[in-house]
N, C-alpha and C positions, 0 to 999 in steps of 0.2 A: 504494500500500500504506500502511496506517496501523495502528499498534498502539494498543490502548486506553490511555487515560490512567490507568486504574485498574489497579494491580498485582493480578493474579489469584493468590490464595493459598488454602491450605486453610481458613484462618480466614474469608476472605470467602465461600467456597462454603458453609461450614457455616452462616454467618449467613443466606445466601440460602435454604438449605434450611429452616432453622428458621423463617424468616419465611413461606415459601410452601408448603413440603412437610415439616412438622415430623416426620412419621412416618419420614422418611429421614435426619434430621439426626444421629443418633447412630451411623451406620454408619462404619466405617473409611474413610479418604479418603487417596488418594495420587496424585501426578502420573503420568499415563500417557504423554502425548506433547504436544508443541507442533506442531500441524499447520499447513497452509497457511492455513486460515480460522479454525480453532478450537483451543483447548486442550482436551485430554481428560484427565479425572481419573477414576480408578477409584473406585467407591463400593461398598464391601463386595465380595463375590465375584461378584455377578451383574449389577451395574448400573454405569453410567458417566455422568458429567456432562460436557457439552460447552458451552463458553462461547466466543463470538466474541471474537477478539483482534487480528486482523491485516488484515482486509479490511472495507471498508464494506458489501459486499453479503452478508456472512455471516448477518445477521439474517434476511433473506428466505429464505435457503437452509435455515436451521434450521426456520423455520415451514413451509416446503414439505415437508420430511421429516416433520414432525409431522402434517401434513394427509393425506399420501398413503401413506407407507410402511407404517403398520399394516395396511392392507387388502391390500398386495402381499406382505408378508413371509410369510404362511402358505403361499403357493404356491411359494416358492422353496426349492430343494434344498440351498442352502448357508446357514449362519447369517448374519444381518444384524443391525445394531443397531436394534432395534425401539423407537420412541419410547414412553415410559411416562408422562412428565410434561412439561409446558411451564412454564418459568419466565418471568414477565413482567418488563419493565423496571421498575426501582424506584429509590429514592434511593440505595441501596447500589451498584447496577449498572444502568446506563441502557440495557441491551440485553437482548433475549430470550435464554434459554438452555434447554437441554433435558436431560432424563434419559432414557437409553436402556438397553437390555440390553447387557451386556458380551459381546463376541465374542473368544474367546481365539485366539491365533495370533501369528505374526510377519509384519510386512509383507514382501512379496516382493522389495522392493528391498534388504532386508537378508538375507533367507534365500530365495534364488531356488529355483524348482522344480527338482527333480532327477528326478522320476518323470513324464516328459513325457506318456506315453499316459494315465495316470490323471488327470493335471491337465487334459489336453485334454478328456477325457470329462466331468470335473466342471464345467469352465467351459462346455462345450457344453450340458450339462443345465441349468445356471443360466440361460444366455441363452435357451434354448428356452422355459423356464418364464416368464421375464420378458418376452420379446418377444411380448406379446399386444396387440391393438388397445386403445389408450388411450381413455378416455371423453372426451366433449366437455368442454372446460374444463380438460383436463390441461395442466400447465405446458409452456411453450415454452423450449427451451434458449437460453442466452446465445449460444453459437456452436456448439452441438451439435445434431444431429438434422436440420438443414436441408440445402439443396443445398451441395455441396462448393465451389461457386464463391463462396459467402459467406465462405470462409476463404482466398481467393486472396491478398488483400493481406497478411493475417497470415503466410501461408506465405512470401511473397516477402521479408518482413522477417526472418523466422526464417532463411531460407536465406542472405540477405545477411549477417546478423550472424555465423552459424556459419562462413561462408566467410571473412569478414574476420578472424575470430579464429583461423583455421587449425584449426578443430575437425573438419572433414570433408575427406576426401581427394579425393573426386570429385563436386563439385557438379553437374556435367553429368548424371551418372548419377541423382542424386537428382531433378533437374529432369525427367528423362525419365519416371520413375515418376509424378511429380506430373501431368505433362501427359497421360499415358495415363489416369490416374484422373479428371482433369477432363473428359476427352472421353467418359467412360462415360455411358450414359443415366441420367437421374435416377430416383430411387425414385418409383414410381407407386402403390404399395400403401398400405394404411391407415397412419396414424401409430401406431407401436408404442411401448410403454413402453421406455425406455432408461435404463441407469445413467448414461451420459453422461461418465464420468470413470474409465474402467478403466485405470489405470496401476499400476505395481508397488507404490506406497505405499498403494494403496486395496484391495489384495487380500491376504488373509492366507494363510500357509502353515503346514503342520505335517507332519512326516514326509515331506517331499519333494513334497507335492501341496497343492492349494488346500483351505482349511478355512473360509473366510469371506470376505465382501465388505463393505466399510465405505464410509462417506462418500457418501451419496446426495444431496449438495447440488446436483448437476447433473442430478438426475432430470428427465426430460422425455420428450416424445413426438416420434417422427420416424423417420428412416431407420435401419434396423438396422446399416448399414455402420459407423456411428460406434462401436458396441459391438464388432462383429466385428473391428475393427482390433486388438483386444486379442490376437488370435491371434499377431501378430508381436511385440507389446510384452511379453507375459507368459510365453509358452511358450518352451522351449529349442529348439535346432535339431532338426528332424525331426518336430516335434509339431504344426505348423501345420495340415497337411492333415487330421490326425486330428480336430481340432476341427470343421472344415467337414464332414467325413464324418459326425460324430456329431450336429451341430446339425440341427434340424428347423424348417422345411423346408430342404433343401439349398440354399445360396445360389447364385444364378445368377452368370454371369460378370461382368455389369455391377456387381452388388453387391460382388463381390470386388475389382474394380478400384477402386470408390469407397472400399472399406475400406482398400486400400493407401494411398490419398491421406490418409485420416484418420489412419492409423498414422504416416505421414510427419510430420505436424504434431506428434503426440505424441512421436515419437522426437526430433525437433529440439528440442522444448521441454525434454525431459529432459536432452539434451546441454547446452543453453544454461544451464539452471538448475544442473545438476550440475557442469559443468566451468568455467563462467564466472561463476556466482553472479548471473546476470541476473534480471530480473523481481522486484526488490525483496527479495531474500533475501541479506543480507551473508554472504559466505562460501559461498553456494550450499548445495545439498543433495548432497554428494558421491556418495551412493549412487544418485542418479538418472542419473548419467552412463553407467555401464556398460550398464544395460539399454537406454538410448537408442542407444548405438553398436551393440550387438548387433542391435537391431531394424532399424536402418538397413542394416546388412550383409545381413540376411535379406530385407528388402524389395527391395534392389537385385538380389540373387540370384534372387528369385522372379520379378522382371520380366524379367530376361535369359533 
């Protein structure tokens, strides 16, 4: 992890806008959030500026969103941050940055879903619309979209760390879910468009249900199980099956087994980041822990 050497301020952003997109430079500007890869600043009422600040690979992720998301967004039933402008590296700021539409709502790690059935239907409709065959040349995920076996070493490290830190009560039960997922037949269908990073901080809520999806930096093509894992990560107890009943086409048993494995890695990651402050975030992200623990409990119960 690495933070940019340049302090990101409203003054800096206004200078960047004035230099490259002067028609936007006079809009009101205020900090929205400091995310995993980017800082988010609200620009007026309907736009946002995202600038990489904490990871080396954020530059490529922003360019990927700018290249692909505008053509996908019109077909999606939930609002997403549609890229409007691309800022190029300059003497003032040596990395690319992006202007997108603003998506209102609160991250689900801070305001969890309370209307489970409505949320399950909304997420199923979003994934049904997104999961279309991707064209040749579509991006390949860093560790998303491919065979679950590609994540085996990472899962083993996660489980060992969580066990050593005393963050999970029954590592054998977690391992049993993983081994079942790993034994499931691999995806043989076409590579489908995937969001790639559907965890609670990347899905927005309002009035107890989902109202938007953000951060498409891990957008890629591959196995839909990686996105369907969100059923255990994002939804409250009793709503998981509703998503699979509403999603089209209905996922087969092998896909659901793989999805449980994908969900395990997300749950453990949330627990380690939220409870232990691992992965380069001093102090952690405390709101990530509770959804991770809840998902782990649901995954173990669904396997039993």
